[in-house]
DRENDO-1510 file (C-alpha; in Angstrom, 1 decimal, always signed):
<recs>
REC; n; res; u; v; w
REC; 1; UNK; +31.2; +56.0; +14.1 .
REC; 2; UNK; +28.2; +56.8; +16.3 .
REC; 3; UNK; +26.2; +58.0; +13.4 .
REC; 4; UNK; +26.9; +54.7; +11.6 .
REC; 5; UNK; +25.8; +52.7; +14.6 .
REC; 6; UNK; +22.6; +54.7; +15.0 .
REC; 7; UNK; +21.8; +54.2; +11.3 .
REC; 8; UNK; +22.3; +50.5; +11.6 .
REC; 9; UNK; +20.1; +50.4; +14.7 .
REC; 10; UNK; +17.4; +52.4; +12.8 .
REC; 11; UNK; +17.5; +50.0; +9.9 .
REC; 12; UNK; +17.2; +46.9; +12.1 .
REC; 13; UNK; +14.4; +48.5; +14.1 .
REC; 14; UNK; +12.3; +48.7; +11.0 .
REC; 15; UNK; +12.7; +45.0; +10.2 .
REC; 16; UNK; +9.6; +43.0; +11.0 .
REC; 17; UNK; +8.7; +39.3; +11.0 .
REC; 18; UNK; +7.5; +39.5; +7.4 .
REC; 19; UNK; +10.8; +40.9; +6.3 .
REC; 20; UNK; +12.8; +38.1; +8.0 .
REC; 21; UNK; +10.5; +35.5; +6.5 .
REC; 22; UNK; +10.9; +37.1; +3.1 .
REC; 23; UNK; +14.7; +37.1; +3.3 .
REC; 24; UNK; +14.8; +33.5; +4.6 .
REC; 25; UNK; +12.6; +32.3; +1.7 .
REC; 26; UNK; +14.8; +34.1; -0.9 .
REC; 27; UNK; +18.0; +32.7; +0.7 .
REC; 28; UNK; +16.5; +29.2; +0.7 .
REC; 29; UNK; +15.6; +29.5; -3.0 .
REC; 30; UNK; +19.0; +30.8; -3.9 .
REC; 31; UNK; +20.6; +28.0; -2.0 .
REC; 32; UNK; +18.5; +25.4; -3.8 .
REC; 33; UNK; +19.4; +27.0; -7.2 .
REC; 34; UNK; +23.1; +26.7; -6.3 .
REC; 35; UNK; +22.6; +23.1; -5.3 .
REC; 36; UNK; +20.8; +22.4; -8.6 .
REC; 37; UNK; +23.6; +23.7; -10.8 .
REC; 38; UNK; +26.6; +22.7; -8.7 .
REC; 39; UNK; +28.8; +20.1; -10.3 .
REC; 40; UNK; +26.7; +20.0; -13.5 .
REC; 41; UNK; +27.1; +21.5; -16.9 .
REC; 42; UNK; +24.7; +24.2; -15.8 .
REC; 43; UNK; +27.4; +25.6; -13.6 .
REC; 44; UNK; +29.5; +26.4; -16.7 .
REC; 45; UNK; +26.5; +28.1; -18.3 .
REC; 46; UNK; +25.9; +30.2; -15.2 .
REC; 47; UNK; +29.5; +31.4; -15.5 .
REC; 48; UNK; +28.9; +32.2; -19.1 .
REC; 49; UNK; +25.8; +34.3; -18.2 .
REC; 50; UNK; +27.9; +36.1; -15.6 .
REC; 51; UNK; +30.5; +37.0; -18.2 .
REC; 52; UNK; +27.8; +38.4; -20.5 .
REC; 53; UNK; +26.5; +40.6; -17.6 .
REC; 54; UNK; +30.0; +41.9; -17.0 .
REC; 55; UNK; +30.4; +42.7; -20.7 .
REC; 56; UNK; +27.1; +44.6; -20.6 .
REC; 57; UNK; +28.2; +46.6; -17.6 .
REC; 58; UNK; +31.5; +47.3; -19.2 .
REC; 59; UNK; +29.9; +48.5; -22.4 .
REC; 60; UNK; +27.5; +50.8; -20.4 .
REC; 61; UNK; +30.4; +52.4; -18.4 .
REC; 62; UNK; +32.7; +52.9; -21.4 .
REC; 63; UNK; +29.8; +53.9; -23.7 .
REC; 64; UNK; +30.6; +51.2; -26.3 .
REC; 65; UNK; +27.4; +51.5; -28.4 .
REC; 66; UNK; +27.8; +48.4; -30.6 .
REC; 67; UNK; +28.7; +46.1; -27.8 .
REC; 68; UNK; +26.1; +47.6; -25.5 .
REC; 69; UNK; +23.4; +47.1; -28.2 .
REC; 70; UNK; +24.5; +43.5; -28.7 .
REC; 71; UNK; +24.5; +42.6; -25.0 .
REC; 72; UNK; +21.2; +44.3; -24.3 .
REC; 73; UNK; +19.5; +42.2; -27.1 .
REC; 74; UNK; +21.1; +39.0; -25.8 .
REC; 75; UNK; +20.0; +39.7; -22.3 .
REC; 76; UNK; +16.4; +40.5; -23.4 .
REC; 77; UNK; +16.0; +37.0; -24.9 .
REC; 78; UNK; +18.0; +35.5; -22.0 .
REC; 79; UNK; +15.0; +34.1; -20.2 .
REC; 80; UNK; +13.9; +32.0; -23.2 .
REC; 81; UNK; +17.4; +30.9; -23.8 .
REC; 82; UNK; +17.8; +29.8; -20.2 .
REC; 83; UNK; +14.6; +27.8; -20.4 .
REC; 84; UNK; +15.9; +26.0; -23.5 .
REC; 85; UNK; +19.4; +25.5; -22.3 .
REC; 86; UNK; +18.5; +24.5; -18.7 .
REC; 87; UNK; +15.6; +22.3; -19.7 .
REC; 88; UNK; +17.0; +19.0; -18.1 .
REC; 89; UNK; +17.9; +20.8; -14.9 .
REC; 90; UNK; +14.6; +22.6; -14.7 .
REC; 91; UNK; +12.7; +19.4; -15.3 .
REC; 92; UNK; +14.7; +17.7; -12.6 .
REC; 93; UNK; +14.0; +20.5; -10.1 .
REC; 94; UNK; +10.3; +20.5; -10.8 .
REC; 95; UNK; +10.2; +16.7; -10.4 .
REC; 96; UNK; +11.9; +17.1; -7.0 .
REC; 97; UNK; +9.5; +19.7; -5.9 .
REC; 98; UNK; +6.6; +17.5; -7.0 .
REC; 99; UNK; +7.7; +14.6; -4.8 .
REC; 100; UNK; +5.1; +14.8; -2.1 .
REC; 101; UNK; +5.7; +13.6; +1.5 .
REC; 102; UNK; +2.1; +12.5; +1.8 .
REC; 103; UNK; +1.4; +9.3; -0.1 .
REC; 104; UNK; -2.4; +9.7; -0.5 .
REC; 105; UNK; -2.4; +6.8; -2.9 .
REC; 106; UNK; -1.6; +4.2; -0.2 .
REC; 107; UNK; -2.1; +0.6; -1.1 .
REC; 108; UNK; -3.9; +0.1; +2.2 .
REC; 109; UNK; -1.4; -2.5; +3.5 .
REC; 110; UNK; -0.4; -2.2; +7.1 .
REC; 111; UNK; +3.0; -1.0; +8.0 .
REC; 112; UNK; +4.0; -4.5; +9.3 .
REC; 113; UNK; +2.8; -6.2; +6.0 .
REC; 114; UNK; +4.6; -3.6; +3.9 .
REC; 115; UNK; +7.8; -4.2; +5.9 .
REC; 116; UNK; +7.5; -7.9; +5.4 .
REC; 117; UNK; +7.0; -7.5; +1.7 .
REC; 118; UNK; +10.2; -5.4; +1.4 .
REC; 119; UNK; +12.2; -7.8; +3.5 .
REC; 120; UNK; +11.2; -10.7; +1.3 .
REC; 121; UNK; +12.2; -8.7; -1.8 .
REC; 122; UNK; +15.5; -7.6; -0.3 .
REC; 123; UNK; +16.4; -11.2; +0.5 .
REC; 124; UNK; +15.6; -12.4; -3.0 .
REC; 125; UNK; +17.5; -9.5; -4.6 .
REC; 126; UNK; +20.5; -10.1; -2.3 .
REC; 127; UNK; +20.7; -13.8; -3.3 .
REC; 128; UNK; +20.1; -13.1; -7.0 .
REC; 129; UNK; +22.6; -10.3; -7.2 .
REC; 130; UNK; +25.2; -12.5; -5.6 .
REC; 131; UNK; +24.5; -15.2; -8.2 .
REC; 132; UNK; +24.4; -12.8; -11.2 .
REC; 133; UNK; +27.6; -11.1; -10.0 .
REC; 134; UNK; +29.5; -14.5; -9.9 .
REC; 135; UNK; +28.3; -15.4; -13.3 .
REC; 136; UNK; +28.8; -11.8; -14.7 .
REC; 137; UNK; +25.3; -11.6; -15.9 .
REC; 138; UNK; +24.0; -8.0; -16.4 .
REC; 139; UNK; +21.0; -6.8; -14.4 .
REC; 140; UNK; +19.1; -3.5; -13.9 .
REC; 141; UNK; +16.5; -3.3; -11.1 .
REC; 142; UNK; +14.6; -0.1; -10.4 .
REC; 143; UNK; +12.9; +0.1; -7.0 .
REC; 144; UNK; +10.0; +2.5; -7.1 .
REC; 145; UNK; +9.4; +4.6; -4.0 .
REC; 146; UNK; +7.1; +7.7; -3.8 .
REC; 147; UNK; +7.6; +8.8; -7.5 .
REC; 148; UNK; +5.3; +6.6; -9.6 .
REC; 149; UNK; +6.9; +5.2; -12.7 .
REC; 150; UNK; +3.9; +4.4; -14.8 .
REC; 151; UNK; +5.3; +5.9; -18.0 .
REC; 152; UNK; +8.4; +3.7; -17.6 .
REC; 153; UNK; +6.3; +0.6; -16.9 .
REC; 154; UNK; +4.4; +1.1; -20.1 .
REC; 155; UNK; +7.6; +0.5; -22.1 .
REC; 156; UNK; +7.9; -3.0; -20.8 .
REC; 157; UNK; +5.8; -6.0; -19.8 .
REC; 158; UNK; +3.8; -6.2; -16.6 .
REC; 159; UNK; +4.5; -9.4; -14.6 .
REC; 160; UNK; +3.2; -8.5; -11.1 .
REC; 161; UNK; +4.9; -11.5; -9.4 .
REC; 162; UNK; +6.1; -12.2; -5.9 .
REC; 163; UNK; +9.9; -11.8; -5.5 .
REC; 164; UNK; +12.2; -14.8; -5.6 .
REC; 165; UNK; +15.9; -15.1; -6.5 .
REC; 166; UNK; +15.0; -17.8; -9.1 .
REC; 167; UNK; +12.6; -15.5; -10.9 .
REC; 168; UNK; +14.9; -12.5; -10.9 .
REC; 169; UNK; +17.7; -14.7; -12.3 .
REC; 170; UNK; +15.5; -16.2; -15.0 .
REC; 171; UNK; +14.4; -12.7; -16.2 .
REC; 172; UNK; +18.0; -11.5; -16.6 .
REC; 173; UNK; +19.4; -14.7; -18.0 .
REC; 174; UNK; +21.0; -14.0; -21.4 .
REC; 175; UNK; +18.7; -14.4; -24.4 .
REC; 176; UNK; +15.5; -14.6; -22.3 .
REC; 177; UNK; +12.6; -12.5; -23.6 .
REC; 178; UNK; +12.8; -9.8; -20.9 .
REC; 179; UNK; +16.5; -9.8; -20.1 .
REC; 180; UNK; +17.2; -6.7; -22.2 .
REC; 181; UNK; +15.8; -3.8; -20.1 .
REC; 182; UNK; +15.0; -2.9; -16.5 .
REC; 183; UNK; +12.9; -4.6; -13.9 .
REC; 184; UNK; +10.5; -2.3; -12.0 .
REC; 185; UNK; +9.8; -3.2; -8.4 .
REC; 186; UNK; +6.6; -1.7; -6.8 .
REC; 187; UNK; +5.6; -2.3; -3.2 .
REC; 188; UNK; +8.0; -5.2; -2.8 .
REC; 189; UNK; +6.7; -7.0; -5.9 .
REC; 190; UNK; +8.3; -7.6; -9.3 .
REC; 191; UNK; +5.9; -5.4; -11.2 .
REC; 192; UNK; +7.3; -5.1; -14.7 .
REC; 193; UNK; +10.4; -6.2; -16.8 .
REC; 194; UNK; +12.0; -5.3; -20.1 .
REC; 195; UNK; +11.4; -1.6; -19.4 .
REC; 196; UNK; +13.4; +1.2; -21.1 .
REC; 197; UNK; +14.9; +4.0; -18.9 .
REC; 198; UNK; +16.0; +7.5; -19.8 .
REC; 199; UNK; +19.7; +7.9; -20.2 .
REC; 200; UNK; +21.6; +10.4; -18.0 .
REC; 201; UNK; +23.1; +13.4; -19.8 .
REC; 202; UNK; +25.9; +13.6; -17.3 .
REC; 203; UNK; +29.1; +13.4; -19.4 .
REC; 204; UNK; +31.2; +13.1; -16.3 .
REC; 205; UNK; +30.4; +9.4; -16.0 .
REC; 206; UNK; +33.5; +7.2; -16.5 .
REC; 207; UNK; +33.8; +5.7; -20.0 .
REC; 208; UNK; +34.3; +2.3; -18.4 .
REC; 209; UNK; +30.5; +2.3; -17.6 .
REC; 210; UNK; +28.1; +1.4; -20.3 .
REC; 211; UNK; +24.5; +2.1; -21.3 .
REC; 212; UNK; +23.1; +0.1; -18.3 .
REC; 213; UNK; +24.8; +2.3; -15.8 .
REC; 214; UNK; +24.0; +5.5; -17.7 .
REC; 215; UNK; +20.3; +4.4; -17.7 .
REC; 216; UNK; +20.4; +3.7; -14.0 .
REC; 217; UNK; +21.9; +7.1; -13.3 .
REC; 218; UNK; +19.3; +8.8; -15.5 .
REC; 219; UNK; +16.5; +7.0; -13.7 .
REC; 220; UNK; +17.8; +8.1; -10.3 .
REC; 221; UNK; +18.1; +11.7; -11.6 .
REC; 222; UNK; +14.5; +11.7; -12.8 .
REC; 223; UNK; +12.9; +10.1; -9.7 .
REC; 224; UNK; +13.6; +9.1; -6.1 .
REC; 225; UNK; +14.0; +5.4; -7.1 .
REC; 226; UNK; +16.8; +3.2; -5.9 .
REC; 227; UNK; +18.4; +1.5; -8.8 .
REC; 228; UNK; +20.6; -1.6; -8.5 .
REC; 229; UNK; +23.0; -2.6; -11.4 .
REC; 230; UNK; +25.0; -5.7; -11.9 .
REC; 231; UNK; +27.8; -5.2; -14.5 .
REC; 232; UNK; +27.9; -7.7; -17.3 .
REC; 233; UNK; +31.6; -7.1; -17.8 .
REC; 234; UNK; +33.0; -7.1; -14.2 .
REC; 235; UNK; +30.1; -8.4; -12.1 .
REC; 236; UNK; +30.4; -5.4; -9.8 .
REC; 237; UNK; +27.2; -4.4; -8.0 .
REC; 238; UNK; +26.3; -0.7; -8.2 .
REC; 239; UNK; +23.6; +1.4; -6.5 .
REC; 240; UNK; +22.3; +4.6; -8.0 .
REC; 241; UNK; +20.2; +7.1; -6.0 .
REC; 242; UNK; +19.5; +10.8; -6.2 .
REC; 243; UNK; +21.8; +11.2; -9.3 .
REC; 244; UNK; +24.8; +9.6; -7.5 .
REC; 245; UNK; +26.5; +6.3; -8.4 .
REC; 246; UNK; +28.2; +4.1; -5.8 .
REC; 247; UNK; +30.1; +1.0; -7.0 .
REC; 248; UNK; +31.6; -2.1; -5.3 .
REC; 249; UNK; +28.7; -3.3; -3.2 .
REC; 250; UNK; +28.9; -6.8; -1.7 .
REC; 251; UNK; +25.6; -8.8; -1.4 .
REC; 252; UNK; +25.7; -8.2; +2.4 .
REC; 253; UNK; +26.3; -4.5; +2.0 .
REC; 254; UNK; +23.6; -4.3; -0.6 .
REC; 255; UNK; +21.1; -5.9; +1.8 .
REC; 256; UNK; +22.1; -3.4; +4.5 .
REC; 257; UNK; +21.7; -0.4; +2.2 .
REC; 258; UNK; +18.3; -1.5; +0.8 .
REC; 259; UNK; +17.0; -2.4; +4.3 .
REC; 260; UNK; +18.0; +1.1; +5.5 .
REC; 261; UNK; +16.3; +2.8; +2.5 .
REC; 262; UNK; +13.2; +0.7; +2.1 .
REC; 263; UNK; +12.2; -0.4; +5.5 .
REC; 264; UNK; +13.5; +2.4; +7.7 .
REC; 265; UNK; +11.5; +5.0; +5.6 .
REC; 266; UNK; +8.3; +3.3; +6.7 .
REC; 267; UNK; +8.8; +4.4; +10.3 .
REC; 268; UNK; +9.5; +8.0; +9.1 .
REC; 269; UNK; +6.1; +8.0; +7.4 .
REC; 270; UNK; +4.3; +7.8; +10.8 .
REC; 271; UNK; +2.8; +11.3; +10.4 .
REC; 272; UNK; +1.6; +10.4; +6.9 .
REC; 273; UNK; -0.1; +7.2; +8.2 .
REC; 274; UNK; -1.8; +9.3; +11.0 .
REC; 275; UNK; -3.0; +11.6; +8.3 .
REC; 276; UNK; -4.4; +8.8; +6.2 .
REC; 277; UNK; -6.0; +7.2; +9.3 .
REC; 278; UNK; -7.7; +10.5; +10.2 .
REC; 279; UNK; -9.1; +10.8; +6.7 .
REC; 280; UNK; -10.4; +7.2; +7.0 .
REC; 281; UNK; -12.2; +7.9; +10.3 .
REC; 282; UNK; -13.7; +11.1; +8.9 .
REC; 283; UNK; -15.0; +9.3; +5.9 .
REC; 284; UNK; -16.6; +6.7; +8.2 .
REC; 285; UNK; -18.2; +9.4; +10.3 .
REC; 286; UNK; -19.6; +11.1; +7.2 .
</recs>
């Protein structure tokens, strides 16, 4: 027992700060990979890869030449197979990594002005969502945040208009030119309408939900946007964010949610604004 304790002490005495940092980074990466594949189809694929590894070890131990040859060849091409099979999940992970906390492409508006723009938009969306929900008129509103949606905007028509409940209602009114598609909101303004969104490949979505909800979920999986959906069949208001779908919002609760997401985040960007202000001062001094 004493020899075991002395061995453990010797091992830990050789551990330095670099080793601890190395272990912490690897543990974090493994944790993020688990989060990425959890509750997705990728989780089933990971189990399948684990079974293949067990078969390979079994063939090696029992000297099963044919099975061992087959498993070794499968595992050699496994990296390419994983890239192909996990393509949606890998793309989503890279998009999440690419979401910067520093918005260097700031519009230049003050924090107070930005907050006022968002509050006007939230009021307009609350009123229009209540009206559309009562009339059971379908609507799909994508609120852009840090991830720019230029490729999505190109699929529709740029309107660049100030928000109002009447304008939102007219855009989504049945048989209007831009009603079939999504509205993109940028910096509190109605930037584009009639846009096409990527559909989610999550087959766990309820069959009661149609293409509009699947498109909303797909957009929330591919970006940090907040997506608001009004069901054409039931009038239920739904919010999609970070690949999650929440139904049954009242207009009041929708306002509270959007206020928390769109105006509260401005105060959390204080370090970012200080960074931009420092850059501006440095530019003036130069």
